[in-house]
Structure formats: C-alpha cells, structure tokens
One Martini backbone bead per residue (centre of mass of N, CA, C, O) as a GRO file, in nm:
protein
  171
    1MET     BB    1   7.872  11.220  12.142
    2ALA     BB    2   8.028  11.339  11.880
    3PRO     BB    3   8.061  11.328  11.569
    4ALA     BB    4   8.253  11.248  11.331
    5ALA     BB    5   8.433  11.315  11.083
    6PRO     BB    6   8.443  11.329  10.767
    7ALA     BB    7   8.521  11.154  10.518
    8ALA     BB    8   8.706  11.152  10.219
    9THR     BB    9   8.435  11.091  10.041
   10GLY     BB   10   8.195  11.273  10.208
   11ALA     BB   11   8.102  11.081  10.413
   12ALA     BB   12   7.964  11.012  10.704
   13SER     BB   13   8.066  10.897  10.992
   14PRO     BB   14   8.030  10.730  11.261
   15ALA     BB   15   7.994  10.734  11.582
   16VAL     BB   16   8.166  10.752  11.888
   17THR     BB   17   8.135  10.514  12.158
   18LYS     BB   18   8.164  10.360  12.472
   19GLY     BB   19   7.911  10.141  12.462
   20GLY     BB   20   7.956   9.977  12.180
   21GLY     BB   21   7.859  10.099  11.939
   22LYS     BB   22   7.972  10.290  11.728
   23VAL     BB   23   8.235  10.291  11.480
   24ALA     BB   24   8.489  10.409  11.333
   25ALA     BB   25   8.570  10.448  11.023
   26ARG     BB   26   8.770  10.315  10.786
   27SER     BB   27   9.032  10.378  10.535
   28VAL     BB   28   9.078  10.127  10.332
   29ARG     BB   29   9.030  10.215  10.028
   30LEU     BB   30   9.236  10.473  10.057
   31GLY     BB   31   9.501  10.403  10.241
   32LEU     BB   32   9.467  10.511  10.522
   33PRO     BB   33   9.535  10.563  10.822
   34ALA     BB   34   9.464  10.485  11.130
   35LEU     BB   35   9.350  10.559  11.420
   36PRO     BB   36   9.407  10.584  11.720
   37PRO     BB   37   9.335  10.458  12.004
   38LEU     BB   38   9.103  10.461  12.239
   39PRO     BB   39   9.119  10.441  12.583
   40GLY     BB   40   8.806  10.297  12.638
   41LEU     BB   41   8.870  10.078  12.407
   42SER     BB   42   8.870   9.791  12.260
   43LEU     BB   43   8.983   9.619  11.995
   44ALA     BB   44   8.704   9.517  11.898
   45ALA     BB   45   8.564   9.805  11.900
   46GLN     BB   46   8.779   9.913  11.675
   47GLY     BB   47   8.825   9.669  11.448
   48GLN     BB   48   9.027   9.472  11.519
   49THR     BB   49   9.233   9.220  11.447
   50ARG     BB   50   9.413   8.944  11.519
   51ALA     BB   51   9.660   9.019  11.348
   52ALA     BB   52   9.708   9.295  11.466
   53SER     BB   53   9.738   9.206  11.753
   54SER     BB   54   9.992   9.020  11.702
   55LEU     BB   55  10.166   9.241  11.586
   56TYR     BB   56  10.177   9.418  11.838
   57LYS     BB   57  10.301   9.203  12.026
   58ARG     BB   58  10.559   9.153  11.862
   59LEU     BB   59  10.663   9.446  11.861
   60ALA     BB   60  10.671   9.466  12.172
   61ARG     BB   61  10.873   9.231  12.212
   62ASP     BB   62  11.107   9.357  12.049
   63VAL     BB   63  11.132   9.620  12.214
   64VAL     BB   64  11.196   9.485  12.485
   65ALA     BB   65  11.447   9.327  12.383
   66MET     BB   66  11.606   9.583  12.299
   67ALA     BB   67  11.601   9.719  12.584
   68ALA     BB   68  11.752   9.460  12.717
   69GLY     BB   69  11.982   9.370  12.484
   70GLU     BB   70  11.842   9.183  12.299
   71PRO     BB   71  11.793   9.006  12.037
   72ALA     BB   72  11.591   8.992  11.791
   73ALA     BB   73  11.391   8.815  11.628
   74PRO     BB   74  11.380   8.657  11.348
   75GLN     BB   75  11.259   8.715  11.041
   76ALA     BB   76  11.095   8.557  10.784
   77ALA     BB   77  11.169   8.741  10.545
   78ASN     BB   78  11.472   8.734  10.588
   79GLU     BB   79  11.504   8.428  10.557
   80GLU     BB   80  11.388   8.403  10.267
   81LEU     BB   81  11.594   8.588  10.135
   82THR     BB   82  11.840   8.416  10.202
   83GLU     BB   83  11.750   8.156  10.066
   84PHE     BB   84  11.724   8.272   9.784
   85VAL     BB   85  12.016   8.373   9.752
   86ASP     BB   86  12.149   8.095   9.799
   87ALA     BB   87  12.011   7.954   9.554
   88LEU     BB   88  12.118   8.154   9.343
   89LYS     BB   89  12.421   8.096   9.387
   90LYS     BB   90  12.416   7.796   9.334
   91GLU     BB   91  12.311   7.816   9.042
   92TRP     BB   92  12.536   7.995   8.934
   93ASP     BB   93  12.772   7.788   8.997
   94ARG     BB   94  12.652   7.568   8.778
   95ILE     BB   95  12.715   7.751   8.559
   96GLU     BB   96  12.919   7.755   8.272
   97ASP     BB   97  12.784   7.999   8.079
   98LYS     BB   98  12.763   8.311   8.193
   99TYR     BB   99  12.768   8.491   7.936
  100ALA     BB  100  12.511   8.388   7.804
  101VAL     BB  101  12.312   8.436   8.034
  102THR     BB  102  12.358   8.741   8.058
  103THR     BB  103  12.284   8.809   7.762
  104LEU     BB  104  11.996   8.696   7.777
  105ALA     BB  105  11.898   8.881   8.008
  106VAL     BB  106  11.951   9.149   7.866
  107ALA     BB  107  11.783   9.093   7.613
  108ALA     BB  108  11.511   9.041   7.762
  109THR     BB  109  11.495   9.322   7.897
  110LEU     BB  110  11.500   9.490   7.642
  111GLY     BB  111  11.258   9.361   7.502
  112MET     BB  112  11.050   9.434   7.716
  113TRP     BB  113  11.088   9.730   7.714
  114SER     BB  114  11.024   9.781   7.412
  115ALA     BB  115  10.747   9.653   7.413
  116GLY     BB  116  10.626   9.853   7.620
  117GLY     BB  117  10.673  10.104   7.441
  118VAL     BB  118  10.497  10.016   7.203
  119VAL     BB  119  10.229   9.974   7.360
  120SER     BB  120  10.223  10.266   7.467
  121ALA     BB  121  10.214  10.413   7.196
  122ILE     BB  122   9.954  10.272   7.092
  123ASP     BB  123   9.769  10.361   7.336
  124ARG     BB  124   9.788  10.685   7.254
  125LEU     BB  125   9.621  10.631   7.030
  126PRO     BB  126   9.294  10.702   6.961
  127VAL     BB  127   9.188  10.424   6.787
  128VAL     BB  128   9.350  10.158   6.847
  129PRO     BB  129   9.246  10.043   7.118
  130GLY     BB  130   8.953   9.982   7.025
  131LEU     BB  131   9.036   9.805   6.792
  132MET     BB  132   9.190   9.590   6.963
  133GLN     BB  133   8.944   9.510   7.130
  134ALA     BB  134   8.771   9.408   6.892
  135VAL     BB  135   8.970   9.196   6.796
  136GLY     BB  136   8.981   9.031   7.061
  137ILE     BB  137   8.683   8.968   7.088
  138GLY     BB  138   8.654   8.830   6.819
  139TYR     BB  139   8.869   8.603   6.856
  140SER     BB  140   8.750   8.487   7.110
  141GLY     BB  141   8.485   8.401   6.980
  142TRP     BB  142   8.597   8.225   6.754
  143PHE     BB  143   8.749   8.026   6.937
  144ALA     BB  144   8.509   7.926   7.099
  145TYR     BB  145   8.341   7.824   6.856
  146ARG     BB  146   8.568   7.633   6.732
  147ASN     BB  147   8.669   7.475   7.031
  148LEU     BB  148   8.425   7.491   7.284
  149LEU     BB  149   8.118   7.450   7.213
  150PHE     BB  150   8.167   7.162   7.100
  151LYS     BB  151   8.254   6.846   7.180
  152PRO     BB  152   8.439   6.755   6.943
  153ASP     BB  153   8.611   7.015   6.934
  154ARG     BB  154   8.701   6.999   7.232
  155ASP     BB  155   8.847   6.722   7.212
  156ALA     BB  156   9.045   6.801   6.990
  157PHE     BB  157   9.177   7.033   7.144
  158PHE     BB  158   9.278   6.872   7.395
  159ALA     BB  159   9.449   6.675   7.233
  160LYS     BB  160   9.639   6.888   7.113
  161VAL     BB  161   9.745   6.995   7.377
  162ARG     BB  162   9.856   6.721   7.488
  163GLU     BB  163  10.055   6.682   7.250
  164ILE     BB  164  10.225   6.933   7.299
  165TYR     BB  165  10.296   6.872   7.586
  166GLU     BB  166  10.451   6.605   7.529
  167ASP     BB  167  10.662   6.734   7.341
  168ILE     BB  168  10.784   6.921   7.554
  169ILE     BB  169  10.850   6.711   7.781
  170SER     BB  170  11.021   6.504   7.588
  171ALA     BB  171  11.260   6.711   7.494
   0.00000   0.00000   0.00000
C-alpha cells in the first residue's frame, strides 16, 4: 500500500497496512481531528483507546435510544451543572446583605480586570519584563538562602508559617 500523506509538521507519517504493521500517525499535538477508521482495521490497530471506544458505544446507544423515541440517558456533566447551580442558589438565599456581596463581586471583577491591564501594559514595554524577571529570580534566591537553606532558619520559617496559619484559623 502507498505511504500516507506527510503530516502537518512536515515529517512523513508511517504507511498504513492491513496486516497490522504500521498505523497512520495521529495529529495529537497539533489538535487536528483524527482520520475516520479504515474499513479493514480493528480499533486497536488504529490506535484507539478504551476510553474512545466506550465513548463511541455510549454515543451509539444514545442515538439508538433517540431513534426509538426513548429519552437519552442523562449526562453526568449536565447533572453536575444542575447540582452546582442548586448549591449556588441555596447559598445565595442564605446571604442577608445581597447588595454588599454584589458590590464586592463587581469591585473584585473590576480590580482584577484593571490589574490585568496594568500587567499587560508593563509587559509590552521593551526593558521592563526582563528587569522584572531578574528581580523575581533575585528575590527567590534571597528568600531560599534566608529561609530554606539551613535547618535552623527553615525551622524558624515553618514555625512562623504555622503561627500565622493558627492566627487565621482561630480568628
């Protein structure tokens, strides 16, 4: 049989044979869809996984049920979304000051959006990103030397972290 067409990366993919030899390479890294199965090859020879095989079976079962006029089985993702929305409604009903919570949520959203804009603007400047990386690497090295390198310093640091944690939990 003739070799398969070259892959999108420019490298030639292996040839496809019926005897269970080489199998066509999939474009997993590129995010391209797989080719349809060849008539004479099994799922294992085509490189299909068990999960994909069970997905095909479930989809086929749903199609048969819909063709027969039966409702399809409820999907787990839909159930999870419903549970999440119900829990969110329950928590929202428990809140006494809805105006304050809404104001806080809007302020947090605007703050995150504006902080993202500031970081994006700084990142576009030609020298600043490299300078910020150097400062970050320097600070990380200083922190590790001061708090993590030697055992007495490490013990003191972890004790301080535990103390702060207990202050937060007990408040």
